[in-house]
Structures are given as structure tokens and as C-alpha cells.
C-alpha angles and dihedrals in degrees: 000000000000115000113255111239107253090209088068094054093046092050089052089047089058091049091091096159092057092046093049091047093051091047091048089057093047104032096103088060096048103090139114115008114007128200113196106197111199096008092182110187094341102267092150096030092067090060100042092085087071089064132075098260129147097199142351131214118195128202127191131162097195106093096213094048089046091053092050093047091051091049097045102038107027093117095048099045130076093212141352 
């Protein structure tokens, strides 16, 4: 698999208005156990703690992003 350009995930990570707007639209559905498919660099993961969730599972195919997610969110996530 071709490596995903980290510049793209970091640009999305800095698009805080877009992230907050998307979460505003979806927040009533983000409860209980959450599965984040393609978590990237954790743009949404950072905000999930503001929601009523019991656990979160992150998935990511890019090895560098996976490593960073594991390092940054190990305590918050049920599994990576």
C-alpha cells in the first residue's frame, strides 16, 4: 500500500472549523462505543472526550499515523 502523505492529515488536523462543524452535525450519534475508521492523525479523536462515549477503537492503515495514534491516545482508547 502506498504511504499516505502526512502533510494531508496535518492540514486536515489544522482545519478546526471544518472538524467542529462536522462534529456538530454528528454529535447526537456519537455515544457509547465508538469505532473511528481511518483515524488519520487523530483530528476527531482529540475531541471525542467531550462526548458521552464509553470506549473508542481507532483503526488506521498508514503505519506512521498508526504509531502516532498509539503514542498519543493509548490511555484514551480501548484498542488500536
